[in-house]
C-alpha positions as CSV (number, residue, x, y, z in Angstrom):
1,M,9.5,19.7,-39.3
2,R,6.5,16.9,-38.5
3,S,4.3,17.1,-35.9
4,L,5.3,14.0,-33.5
5,V,1.1,13.8,-32.7
6,V,0.6,13.4,-36.6
7,H,3.4,11.4,-37.4
8,N,4.2,9.0,-34.8
9,K,1.9,6.1,-33.0
10,T,3.2,6.6,-30.0
11,A,2.6,10.1,-29.5
12,G,-0.7,10.0,-31.4
13,G,-1.5,7.2,-29.0
14,V,-0.8,9.3,-25.6
15,F,-2.2,12.5,-27.6
16,N,-5.6,11.0,-28.2
17,G,-5.7,9.3,-24.9
18,F,-6.1,12.5,-23.2
19,V,-8.5,13.7,-25.7
20,F,-10.6,10.6,-24.9
21,A,-10.2,10.9,-21.6
22,W,-11.5,14.5,-21.6
23,A,-14.4,13.7,-23.9
24,A,-15.2,10.8,-21.2
25,V,-15.6,13.4,-18.3
26,E,-17.5,15.9,-20.5
27,L,-20.0,13.3,-21.7
28,L,-20.8,11.8,-18.1
29,S,-21.1,15.5,-16.7
30,R,-24.0,15.4,-19.5
31,V,-26.1,13.0,-17.6
32,P,-29.4,14.6,-17.6
33,R,-29.5,17.4,-15.3
34,F,-33.2,18.4,-15.9
35,R,-35.2,18.9,-13.0
36,E,-38.8,19.9,-12.1
37,G,-38.9,23.5,-12.4
38,M,-35.9,24.0,-14.8
39,R,-36.7,26.6,-17.6
40,R,-34.6,25.7,-20.6
41,S,-35.3,28.2,-23.1
42,A,-34.4,28.0,-26.7
43,D,-30.6,28.2,-26.6
44,P,-29.0,28.5,-30.1
45,T,-25.7,28.8,-28.9
46,F,-25.3,25.4,-28.1
47,F,-24.9,24.1,-31.2
48,I,-23.0,27.2,-32.5
49,V,-20.1,26.2,-29.6
50,G,-20.4,22.6,-30.8
51,V,-19.7,23.3,-34.6
52,S,-17.1,26.0,-33.4
53,I,-15.1,23.6,-31.5
54,Y,-15.4,20.9,-34.5
55,G,-13.9,24.0,-36.8
56,G,-11.3,24.6,-34.5
57,V,-10.2,20.8,-34.3
58,S,-10.4,20.3,-37.9
59,L,-8.4,23.0,-38.9
60,A,-5.5,22.6,-36.0
61,F,-4.9,19.2,-37.4
62,L,-5.0,20.0,-40.9
63,A,-2.4,22.6,-40.3
64,A,-0.5,19.9,-38.3
65,R,-0.5,17.8,-41.1
66,H,0.3,20.3,-43.8
67,R,3.5,21.4,-41.4
68,L,1.9,25.2,-41.4
69,W,3.7,27.0,-38.9
70,M,5.9,24.3,-37.2
71,F,7.7,25.1,-34.3
72,G,9.1,21.7,-33.5
73,G,10.0,20.3,-30.3
74,G,9.0,16.6,-30.1
75,W,8.1,15.0,-27.2
76,L,9.1,18.5,-25.0
77,S,6.1,20.0,-26.8
78,I,3.8,17.2,-26.2
79,V,4.8,17.0,-22.2
80,V,4.4,20.8,-22.0
81,G,1.1,20.8,-24.2
82,L,-0.4,18.3,-22.4
83,T,0.2,19.8,-19.1
84,V,-1.2,23.0,-20.2
85,F,-4.1,21.0,-21.5
86,V,-4.4,18.7,-18.1
87,S,-4.3,22.2,-16.1
88,G,-7.2,24.1,-18.1
89,V,-9.4,20.5,-17.7
90,T,-8.8,20.7,-14.1
91,F,-9.8,24.7,-13.9
92,R,-12.6,23.7,-16.1
93,L,-13.8,20.9,-13.7
94,W,-13.1,23.2,-10.8
95,A,-15.6,25.9,-12.3
96,M,-18.5,23.0,-12.9
97,A,-18.2,21.6,-9.5
98,N,-18.1,25.1,-8.0
99,L,-21.6,25.6,-9.9
100,G,-22.8,22.1,-8.4
101,R,-26.7,21.5,-9.4
102,L,-26.4,24.9,-11.3
103,F,-23.9,23.8,-14.0
104,T,-25.6,22.7,-17.2
105,F,-24.6,22.4,-21.2
106,H,-27.4,24.5,-22.3
107,V,-28.5,27.8,-21.0
108,M,-31.1,27.6,-18.6
109,L,-32.4,29.0,-15.2
110,Q,-33.2,26.7,-12.2
111,P,-35.5,27.2,-9.3
112,G,-33.0,29.4,-6.4
113,H,-30.7,30.1,-9.4
114,R,-28.6,32.5,-7.6
115,V,-25.0,34.5,-8.5
116,V,-22.5,31.9,-7.4
117,T,-19.1,33.8,-6.3
118,S,-17.1,31.3,-4.9
119,G,-14.2,29.1,-6.5
120,P,-12.9,30.9,-9.5
121,Y,-16.1,32.6,-10.1
122,R,-14.5,35.1,-7.6
123,L,-12.7,36.6,-10.4
124,L,-14.2,35.1,-13.7
125,R,-18.2,35.0,-14.6
126,H,-17.1,32.2,-17.0
127,P,-14.2,30.0,-15.8
128,S,-15.2,26.7,-17.4
129,Y,-15.0,28.5,-20.7
130,T,-11.7,29.8,-19.8
131,G,-10.6,26.2,-18.8
132,A,-11.4,24.8,-22.3
133,L,-9.6,27.4,-23.9
134,I,-6.6,26.5,-21.6
135,A,-7.3,22.8,-22.6
136,L,-7.4,23.7,-26.3
137,L,-4.3,25.9,-26.2
138,G,-2.5,22.7,-24.7
139,L,-3.6,20.9,-27.8
140,G,-2.2,23.1,-30.1
141,I,1.3,23.1,-28.5
142,A,1.3,19.5,-28.4
143,L,0.5,19.3,-31.8
144,E,3.8,21.8,-32.6
145,S,1.9,24.2,-34.9
146,G,1.5,28.3,-34.3
147,L,-1.7,27.8,-36.7
148,A,-2.9,24.9,-35.1
149,V,-2.6,26.7,-31.7
150,L,-4.9,29.8,-33.5
151,A,-7.5,27.1,-34.8
152,F,-7.9,25.5,-31.5
153,V,-8.2,28.6,-29.5
154,G,-9.3,31.0,-32.0
155,V,-12.2,29.4,-33.7
156,P,-13.9,27.9,-30.7
157,L,-13.4,31.6,-28.8
158,I,-16.0,33.0,-31.6
159,G,-18.8,30.3,-30.4
160,F,-17.7,30.8,-26.8
161,L,-17.9,35.0,-27.3
162,I,-21.5,34.0,-28.7
163,R,-22.3,31.8,-25.9
164,I,-21.2,34.4,-23.5
165,A,-23.5,37.3,-24.3
166,H,-26.7,34.9,-24.5
167,E,-25.8,33.3,-21.3
168,E,-25.1,37.1,-19.9
169,R,-28.3,38.8,-21.5
170,T,-30.1,36.0,-19.8
171,L,-28.7,36.0,-16.3
172,R,-28.9,39.7,-16.3
173,A,-32.5,39.5,-16.8
174,A,-33.5,36.7,-14.4
175,L,-31.0,37.8,-11.4
176,G,-31.2,41.9,-12.0
177,A,-28.7,43.9,-9.6
178,D,-27.5,40.9,-8.1
179,Y,-25.6,40.2,-11.7
180,E,-25.1,43.4,-12.4
181,A,-23.2,44.1,-9.1
182,Y,-21.5,40.9,-9.5
183,A,-20.4,41.6,-13.4
184,A,-19.1,45.1,-12.3
185,R,-16.2,43.4,-10.2
186,T,-15.5,40.7,-12.2
187,S,-14.0,39.7,-15.8
188,R,-15.5,37.2,-18.1
189,L,-12.7,35.0,-19.5
190,I,-9.1,36.6,-18.3
191,P,-8.8,38.1,-14.9
192,G,-8.1,41.7,-15.1
193,V,-8.3,41.9,-18.8
194,W,-11.6,41.1,-20.0
């Protein structure tokens, strides 16, 4: 069995188009948001998350090229995978929009920083990471490889878990009881699970 995305120009072009569109949205979201009064602390997790995503993507494509744990499906896998991908990206964008000016790519505090409990934040403390992981799951499905799915989700998950620990320490220190109460009634990544 061969991954259609890897071995077919049209399928590869469709896949790459979706990935490049997501990258463009993420880059546009990174337009400098640093404003006066923001306290930007050292954030070692930014690099860790970047490396984990890059590593996961690299391993996923290696698995798909070498036909490891292939499950086939052809265009059906691509359509299902890209549907899951779009759902994840949409969920991530919804989370980012709900945070508004409080959303940044580095862990930092802003004047008037507060706990946001609307939208996906009613149930999850880190819905943008959940959305990213769902999107990456979709890419693995589109590659038609179980090992690609594990690489796309598992390796970045390690980076996100490190980031979540750092982010929660920072928010607990800054927001105290408000964040503690919020954390007690919400899950981190999966509603009702963790």
